[in-house]
VOGU-3710 file (C-alpha; in Angstrom, 3 decimals, decimal comma):
1> mgifdnlkqn> -74,512/38,754/47,193  -76,975/36,017/47,186  -80,531/36,255/48,074  -79,949/35,076/51,661  -76,441/35,623/52,083  -76,814/38,911/54,237  -79,689/37,124/56,248  -77,657/36,048/59,109  -74,718/37,665/60,234  -72,273/37,590/63,166
11> kktdgvdvsd> -73,045/39,925/65,853  -70,343/40,466/68,446  -70,349/42,479/71,651  -67,266/43,440/73,293  -65,436/40,703/71,269  -68,016/37,945/72,403  -69,670/36,249/69,481  -73,311/36,104/70,315  -74,632/34,956/66,928  -75,662/31,639/68,287
21> slltltdvva> -77,455/32,914/71,241  -79,510/35,823/69,723  -82,429/35,156/67,564  -82,785/37,793/65,142  -85,933/38,510/62,922  -84,083/37,343/60,027  -83,433/33,891/61,624  -87,338/33,882/62,139  -88,083/34,905/58,110  -85,274/33,075/56,581
31> psaisitprn> -86,467/29,818/54,867  -84,839/26,694/55,966  -83,126/25,826/52,479  -83,462/26,736/48,941  -82,459/25,216/45,684  -81,849/27,122/42,265  -82,207/25,876/38,801  -82,242/27,530/35,518  -86,121/27,737/35,338  -87,191/27,241/38,962
41> invsgtmarv> -86,578/27,918/42,754  -87,233/25,891/45,548  -87,864/27,620/48,644  -88,579/25,231/51,741  -90,331/22,486/49,491  -92,383/25,283/47,436  -91,570/25,542/43,868  -91,356/28,956/42,390  -90,776/30,465/38,653  -90,557/34,098/37,778
51> fyavsypryl> -91,284/35,704/34,513  -90,718/38,891/33,038  -92,623/40,884/30,442  -90,684/41,432/27,004  -93,212/42,793/24,535  -96,495/44,952/24,769  -98,626/45,872/22,140  -98,724/49,530/20,509  -102,294/50,237/22,568  -102,568/48,976/26,018
61> tdgwlepvln> -106,616/49,002/27,283  -107,400/50,107/31,101  -107,533/46,585/33,331  -105,626/44,323/31,005  -103,716/43,102/34,097  -107,037/42,280/35,753  -107,616/38,648/34,506  -103,884/37,458/35,714  -104,457/39,254/39,227  -107,968/37,545/39,503
71> mekeldvsiv> -106,768/34,290/38,649  -107,441/31,523/41,344  -103,865/30,773/41,653  -101,032/31,491/44,001  -98,838/34,160/42,189  -96,940/37,391/43,123  -96,652/40,546/40,596  -94,591/42,978/41,135  -94,403/46,346/38,930  -91,180/48,195/39,116
81> ihpintaetl> -91,295/51,835/37,739  -88,020/53,983/37,337  -88,738/57,615/36,273  -86,500/58,834/33,266  -84,991/62,200/33,386  -87,027/64,431/30,834  -84,525/66,883/29,677  -81,994/63,966/28,535  -84,688/62,235/27,097  -85,910/65,261/24,962
91> kkfqkkvaev> -82,354/65,561/23,566  -82,267/61,841/22,001  -86,333/62,808/21,079  -84,821/65,417/18,807  -82,357/63,439/17,318  -84,663/60,681/16,548  -87,369/62,947/14,999  -84,361/64,287/12,997  -83,593/60,959/11,612  -87,148/60,044/10,810
101> qsqinmrasr> -87,824/63,154/9,224  -84,519/62,674/7,300  -85,970/59,242/6,001  -89,114/60,778/4,945  -87,764/63,508/2,829  -85,089/61,039/1,177  -87,925/58,879/0,159  -89,895/62,100/-1,186  -86,711/63,308/-3,163  -86,369/59,729/-4,669
111> gevrdpqlea> -89,850/60,062/-5,900  -90,807/56,643/-3,732  -94,227/55,846/-2,448  -95,137/57,294/1,047  -94,592/54,774/3,916  -97,485/54,976/6,257  -95,538/53,382/9,099  -92,753/55,987/9,048  -95,414/58,855/8,607  -97,032/57,506/12,085
121> ayrnledlrd> -94,116/57,196/13,704  -92,510/60,831/12,830  -96,524/62,230/14,013  -96,300/60,045/17,394  -92,918/60,920/18,177  -93,788/64,601/17,700  -96,810/64,265/19,648  -94,956/62,658/22,607  -92,189/65,105/22,307  -94,794/68,043/22,706
131> klqqaeeklf> -96,223/66,570/25,712  -93,032/66,035/27,249  -92,148/69,496/26,651  -95,360/70,664/28,182  -95,072/68,606/31,117  -98,238/66,515/30,255  -96,152/63,226/29,942  -93,408/61,589/31,815  -91,175/58,920/30,559  -90,399/55,741/32,785
141> dvglyiaiyg> -88,501/52,536/32,759  -91,206/49,827/33,618  -90,685/46,183/34,707  -93,221/43,625/35,038  -92,262/40,424/36,782  -94,812/37,494/37,623  -93,666/34,761/40,395  -95,791/31,357/40,227  -95,787/28,836/42,492  -96,516/24,862/42,815
151> endaalnkve> -95,787/21,761/44,262  -93,683/20,363/41,170  -92,983/21,200/37,710  -96,376/20,126/36,557  -98,307/22,575/38,389  -95,954/25,202/37,347  -96,388/24,416/33,823  -99,975/24,500/34,056  -100,188/27,691/35,515  -97,817/29,047/33,110
161> neikgsldsr> -99,960/28,101/29,919  -102,953/29,828/31,705  -101,120/33,155/32,167  -99,483/32,956/28,543  -102,942/32,314/27,196  -104,203/35,286/29,316  -101,426/37,656/28,121  -100,716/36,278/24,701  -104,391/37,002/23,570  -103,793/40,571/24,318
171> liyikpalfk> -100,174/40,683/22,479  -98,492/40,688/25,674  -95,426/38,451/25,791  -93,654/36,736/28,994  -90,639/34,627/29,454  -89,130/32,846/32,365  -86,054/34,395/33,947  -83,823/31,455/32,771  -80,633/31,412/35,048  -81,693/34,382/36,696
181> qeqgiqsiip> -84,541/32,925/39,182  -82,511/34,259/42,300  -82,519/37,572/41,098  -86,252/37,372/40,250  -87,288/36,198/43,373  -85,580/39,390/45,035  -87,221/41,600/42,510  -90,671/40,061/43,506  -90,316/40,123/47,546  -91,423/42,977/49,044
191> tatdellvhs> -87,810/44,690/49,305  -88,265/47,346/46,525  -85,444/46,077/44,697  -85,151/45,583/41,216  -82,215/42,852/40,102  -83,796/41,652/37,123  -83,558/45,247/35,390  -85,895/44,101/32,326  -87,563/47,329/31,390  -89,717/48,697/28,539
201> kfnssplssf> -90,408/52,240/28,243  -93,739/53,828/28,975  -94,984/57,537/29,120  -97,587/58,169/31,666  -100,897/57,392/29,757  -100,073/53,919/28,895  -98,414/53,122/32,470  -101,844/54,318/34,182  -103,093/50,960/32,512  -100,882/48,810/34,704
211> fpftsfdlts> -102,893/49,970/37,772  -103,563/46,726/39,770  -106,287/47,788/42,161  -109,267/47,472/40,420  -112,667/46,219/41,233  -116,206/45,696/39,545  -118,347/48,199/38,942  -121,963/47,373/39,352  -123,853/50,162/37,723  -126,232/51,272/34,878
221> dngilyginr> -127,738/54,254/33,601  -130,980/53,554/34,813  -132,714/52,497/38,151  -132,362/53,027/41,825  -129,223/53,362/44,224  -128,796/50,519/46,229  -125,675/51,479/47,904  -122,146/52,292/47,878  -119,207/50,092/46,432  -116,954/49,705/49,445
231> hnsslvlfdr> -113,979/48,969/47,154  -113,743/52,422/45,148  -117,034/54,395/46,347  -118,632/53,922/43,101  -122,490/53,843/42,937  -124,286/50,646/42,901  -127,185/51,588/40,749  -129,811/49,325/38,785  -133,078/48,748/37,645  -134,027/45,320/38,634
241> fsltnynsvt> -136,679/45,543/35,600  -133,940/45,423/33,097  -132,182/42,427/34,149  -132,873/38,738/32,885  -135,544/38,360/35,679  -136,885/40,657/38,292  -136,471/38,575/41,589  -133,959/38,938/44,228  -132,897/37,078/47,266  -131,770/38,583/50,537
251> fatsgagksy> -129,857/36,587/53,298  -128,836/37,942/56,483  -128,753/37,360/60,411  -130,905/39,169/62,797  -130,052/42,745/62,872  -127,700/42,851/60,024  -130,375/45,512/58,270  -132,150/43,503/55,529  -135,576/44,923/56,193  -133,984/48,399/56,239
261> sikleilrsl> -132,047/47,777/53,089  -135,302/46,709/51,505  -137,451/49,107/52,666  -135,204/51,731/51,402  -135,367/49,858/47,960  -139,264/50,044/48,229  -139,139/53,851/49,107  -136,944/54,518/45,834  -138,608/52,191/43,886  -142,286/54,212/44,577
271> mfgsevivid> -140,623/57,375/43,397  -140,066/55,929/40,091  -143,545/54,713/39,520  -143,464/50,877/40,771  -146,409/49,222/42,649  -145,258/47,656/45,827  -146,926/44,799/47,660  -145,531/43,488/51,022  -146,006/40,658/52,940  -144,663/41,607/56,613
281> pereyeylae> -144,675/39,255/59,424  -143,548/41,691/62,089  -145,316/44,590/61,364  -142,250/46,530/60,261  -143,796/48,133/57,355  -146,705/49,756/58,816  -144,995/53,631/59,290  -143,819/53,120/55,678  -147,372/52,412/54,269  -148,426/55,347/56,267
291> stggrffnis> -145,448/57,975/55,393  -146,256/56,991/51,463  -149,975/57,126/51,385  -150,261/53,127/51,235  -152,834/50,856/52,613  -152,099/48,708/55,808  -153,862/45,172/56,077  -153,480/43,671/59,700  -154,531/39,913/59,128  -155,364/37,936/62,042
301> lssnhhinpf> -158,068/35,644/63,293  -159,842/38,890/65,138  -159,084/41,237/62,451  -161,755/42,923/59,980  -159,814/42,033/56,889  -160,876/38,863/55,041  -159,532/37,058/51,752  -161,900/34,256/50,564  -159,436/31,154/49,183  -162,163/30,331/46,858
311> dlpppgaden> -161,840/33,801/45,074  -161,348/33,373/41,190  -159,274/35,564/39,206  -161,104/36,839/35,967  -160,202/35,214/32,674  -158,006/37,228/30,676  -158,327/37,991/27,096  -156,044/35,075/26,016  -157,049/32,897/28,722  -159,784/29,983/28,697
321> padvlrsqvv> -161,990/30,030/31,615  -161,511/26,189/31,991  -158,091/26,640/32,358  -158,562/29,428/35,079  -160,909/27,274/36,987  -158,745/23,933/36,606  -155,670/25,911/37,811  -157,750/27,416/40,757  -158,729/23,832/41,879  -155,243/22,364/41,825
331> hliglfrlml> -154,029/25,556/44,047  -157,030/24,766/46,635  -155,831/21,107/46,770  -152,457/22,064/47,987  -154,080/24,769/50,436  -156,305/22,033/51,852  -153,149/19,670/51,907  -151,504/22,252/53,976  -154,480/23,026/56,218  -155,504/19,389/57,013
341> gglspeeetv> -152,258/18,163/57,928  -151,893/16,194/54,635  -154,224/14,181/52,466  -154,290/10,417/51,301  -154,599/9,541/47,546  -158,535/8,776/48,558  -158,867/12,072/50,153  -157,474/14,039/47,809  -159,838/12,340/45,027  -162,830/13,205/47,355
351> vdlairetya> -161,396/17,145/47,896  -161,003/17,578/44,090  -164,501/16,521/43,251  -165,812/18,637/46,291  -164,467/21,669/45,135  -165,886/21,293/41,749  -169,437/20,861/43,303  -168,564/23,898/45,524  -168,191/26,078/42,595  -171,097/24,672/40,761
361> lkditeqinf> -173,253/25,557/43,686  -172,454/29,039/42,415  -173,219/28,268/38,765  -169,293/28,346/38,261  -168,166/25,885/35,826  -165,791/25,584/33,119  -168,441/26,306/30,433  -168,870/29,984/31,243  -167,350/33,162/31,993  -167,441/33,369/35,807
371> adleppllsd> -165,731/37,051/35,987  -169,117/38,376/37,447  -170,275/35,637/39,807  -170,081/35,454/43,540  -167,409/32,592/44,597  -168,427/30,036/47,046  -167,063/30,077/50,636  -165,287/27,478/53,063  -168,609/26,680/54,836  -169,932/25,854/51,214
381> femvlagmng> -167,120/23,272/50,689  -167,861/21,913/54,209  -171,663/21,544/53,236  -170,681/19,597/50,118  -168,227/17,307/51,723  -171,133/16,262/54,184  -173,183/14,616/51,357  -170,103/12,690/50,206  -169,093/9,313/51,049  -165,452/8,778/53,199
391> ssslisrlqk> -165,372/12,506/53,992  -165,873/12,256/57,848  -162,379/12,554/58,625  -161,959/15,563/56,328  -164,886/17,090/57,925  -163,425/16,977/61,428  -160,204/18,443/60,395  -161,839/21,438/58,497  -164,400/22,236/61,181  -161,575/24,394/63,340
401> ytsgtwsgfm> -161,484/26,756/59,958  -165,335/27,047/59,285  -166,742/27,298/62,896  -163,895/27,003/64,940  -161,359/28,892/66,698  -159,643/29,678/63,205  -162,791/30,435/61,329  -162,487/34,200/61,385  -159,878/34,928/58,947  -160,895/32,766/56,024
411> nqptnvdinq> -164,458/31,668/56,043  -165,692/35,304/54,975  -166,023/37,128/51,994  -162,998/39,154/50,561  -163,283/42,757/51,545  -159,484/43,769/51,021  -158,991/46,390/48,123  -155,257/46,327/46,693  -155,494/48,749/43,967  -153,480/50,927/45,224
421> kfivfslrdm> -149,706/51,995/44,903  -148,295/50,474/48,262  -150,001/47,913/49,859  -148,879/46,199/53,453  -150,289/42,868/54,805  -149,108/42,104/58,352  -149,139/38,683/59,788  -147,388/39,483/63,288  -150,917/39,279/64,957  -151,404/35,681/63,418
431> edelktiamf> -150,842/32,577/64,909  -147,629/30,596/64,077  -149,621/27,456/63,102  -151,166/29,515/60,528  -148,677/31,823/59,414  -147,969/29,619/56,307  -151,488/29,292/55,396  -152,074/32,579/55,420  -149,075/33,542/53,526  -150,263/30,954/51,036
441> iitnyiwaai> -153,722/32,508/50,657  -152,537/35,983/50,669  -149,815/35,378/48,019  -152,420/33,681/45,721  -154,518/36,310/46,420  -152,233/38,973/45,318  -151,190/36,538/41,979  -154,865/37,099/41,186  -154,755/40,494/41,409  -151,697/40,941/39,155
451> rrrlvkrllv> -152,961/38,989/36,470  -155,900/41,482/36,442  -153,634/44,461/35,266  -150,162/44,942/33,567  -148,213/47,335/35,601  -144,572/47,161/37,006  -144,929/45,741/40,500  -142,546/44,534/43,371  -143,759/41,900/45,475  -141,929/41,712/48,988
461> ideawwmmks> -141,897/38,443/50,737  -139,933/39,071/54,467  -139,104/36,009/56,288  -139,864/33,764/53,200  -138,514/30,798/55,156  -142,399/30,634/56,578  -143,247/29,615/52,797  -140,463/27,130/52,309  -141,538/25,269/55,286  -144,174/23,527/53,290
471> edtasflfsl> -143,571/22,183/49,972  -146,774/23,159/48,515  -145,992/26,602/49,613  -142,583/26,786/48,232  -143,637/25,082/45,302  -146,263/28,019/44,609  -143,713/30,810/45,322  -141,149/29,250/42,943  -143,763/29,340/40,317  -144,256/32,806/40,775
481> akrgrkyylg> -140,601/33,643/40,324  -140,827/31,748/37,242  -143,915/33,267/35,826  -143,431/36,737/37,411  -142,043/38,242/34,490  -144,465/37,705/32,196  -146,781/40,042/34,335  -144,024/42,520/34,888  -143,545/41,129/38,514  -140,476/41,136/40,787
491> iatitqdvdd> -140,296/38,929/43,656  -138,026/39,868/46,461  -137,806/37,178/49,058  -136,031/37,829/52,282  -134,838/35,680/55,167  -132,867/35,344/58,088  -132,943/31,336/58,395  -130,816/30,698/55,696  -130,609/26,953/56,622  -134,517/26,407/56,632
501> flrspygvpm> -134,449/28,446/53,146  -131,965/26,382/51,482  -132,898/23,006/52,800  -136,240/23,299/50,837  -135,818/21,650/47,376  -137,235/25,033/45,982  -134,241/26,952/47,987  -131,599/26,870/45,470  -133,899/27,206/42,254  -135,082/30,310/43,932
511> itnsslqflm> -131,649/31,712/44,060  -130,880/30,754/40,424  -134,120/32,404/39,236  -133,202/35,694/40,939  -130,936/38,059/38,906  -130,185/39,914/42,225  -128,570/38,495/45,392  -127,856/40,255/48,503  -125,950/38,552/51,168  -125,254/40,639/54,468
521> kqsptaidni> -123,958/39,482/57,892  -124,092/36,083/58,591  -123,984/33,915/61,537  -120,836/31,296/62,143  -123,651/28,293/61,855  -124,931/29,419/58,511  -122,045/31,061/56,597  -120,331/27,378/55,109  -123,606/26,872/53,739  -123,642/30,288/52,296
531> qrtfnltdee> -120,124/29,910/51,053  -121,126/26,701/49,123  -124,498/27,939/47,823  -122,989/30,973/46,188  -119,210/29,725/45,511  -117,687/32,385/47,923  -113,743/32,819/48,413  -112,485/32,582/52,237  -111,764/36,468/51,944  -115,556/36,860/51,143
541> kylllesdvg> -116,747/34,453/53,827  -115,164/36,451/56,578  -116,053/39,965/55,060  -119,704/38,448/55,580  -118,821/37,326/59,316  -117,519/40,707/59,900  -119,851/43,210/58,104  -121,390/46,095/59,954  -125,236/46,572/59,893  -125,972/47,495/55,917
551> eglffvglkh> -122,914/46,088/54,477  -122,454/42,667/52,584  -122,029/41,378/49,217  -124,580/42,448/46,167  -124,835/39,963/43,169  -126,048/40,961/39,762  -125,372/37,844/37,603  -121,784/36,708/37,571  -120,733/39,997/39,048  -120,465/41,084/42,664
561> vaikviasyt> -119,133/43,689/44,839  -118,866/44,336/48,360  -121,623/47,175/49,151  -122,845/49,434/51,910  -126,304/50,678/52,005  -126,763/54,799/52,648  -130,071/56,373/53,229  -130,390/60,020/53,624  -131,692/61,713/56,704  -135,396/61,990/55,439
571> edqiitsdps> -135,321/58,076/54,327  -133,545/57,123/57,522  -136,452/58,618/59,668  -139,043/56,813/57,422  -137,541/53,694/57,233  -135,515/52,822/60,561  -136,148/49,612/62,338  -134,196/50,683/65,390  -136,009/50,510/68,504  -134,475/53,611/70,134
581> qilkiqnakr> -135,063/55,547/66,733  -138,616/54,618/66,559  -139,127/55,618/70,106  -137,726/59,093/69,930  -139,924/59,573/66,497  -142,876/58,509/68,540  -142,199/60,806/71,368  -141,436/63,705/69,044  -144,826/63,403/67,503  -146,618/62,947/70,983
591> eladrel> -145,026/66,380/71,637  -146,133/67,703/68,860  -149,639/66,706/68,993  -149,424/67,979/72,634  -148,164/71,309/71,669  -151,228/71,660/68,729  -153,700/71,011/71,804
//
């Protein structure tokens, strides 16, 4: 019977033909027309070609079928397995073993040289016979059928060449089902029929290598646990400091669990000896800092914590003081460009000269080692500007930072000590207009401190889109990402405003300079941009749209897996960002304190 001969049968009820009036399931799924040629079959305008495997190598490695299954082509694969009766097979094995042994004895009696292939066959037959007798192995007739699809012969030939090239390199050879394309399609469609009947015999061990449901494992021998592989429940275990660079980016919508995930990484990194510094825009890391014995600095206009932007990093043993001072001048020009709403070329020249003269007031020049000298303040810079021509506009814009409302934060000597295992800078109480400036100053201060002492560190910048808003701050962040490896520094950037991040000219370079990339639940407005940037398939796109809290895609280099972040109960109590859970913890603490009183 042909492939569709039985799809439409007349049905009679009480002698009445109702086939024309009753729509059946087969009427719905049946194609409108088919055309069969020796090499192809055309089903409703779609060309298909079916192949079967005819030869395999002596040994099959695990996952040999994976390159075919992972091809970005439309294809179907059918693996048909027929068990063979072990008792009947053993009788044939006994006869075959006797024949091979007889050939070996005959060669020996004639004094001929031993045949290694014959002896190897004898050993393999005996070994397999023993395993069959002990029920350690079973035998199967196995058929591997592959159907490819395309619009025309040229498209089919292209896919055929790719599949043959992949399998030929593994000594696995396939042939088209000539004059049997109809039987081939019947063997491919999910009806559990085998019409081709082209089989090879396999015992259990090599047959296991056919297993098609494989997924990448992202794990290493050392590192911290990032989560569980959602496909096969394996551990996603990595040490970021063993990769090409130590940077990571995390993109997620609000409430997807991005801060929870990075706090879990921080907690586990601290356990393995890493130092961690966090720039926290929402005061989410305060409890984590308290629980781990870290330092928490609340940066605001009324805060007692200050950072002087004129601070200079002490020159290293291999650094020239002149180069360090020159680099700091360039950094300060970028800072003033940000603070003053841009600089004209003439104003930039005035600012450059004024910065150098401001340092000279404190005897800081390119000719001396200034490691132990006191740096100037912003008010000193204003005083120098006052004595220069063409600086009136600069002074009027600068005064709000030196003597106006915004003077509290940056016109003071630095009194922040970050010589701790865990440091958090919170910017929640800083005005929005100053957050980008404050992040720039803090990040530069951290960078200067990092260069003083070589130790494994992780710098976490939450809501990094604040720094990507300005070209100067984005450029500085990108330079940290490129230079951090030299100082054993990994930078973890986290953002929920993906479009703002990628809109910056430094957005995509930041991603390409990050060995670890974590995509969590995305909003429908941002998903298309994410899909283009990370070259995601449609299935991965919908996975990100439908992910639960703590779920997403985890990238390491060219590999990526679907991941779920999992914390222990104790870790969860320390790192949770759920307001209801935090309230319960606070109430429990309050009740405990009341009982102690």
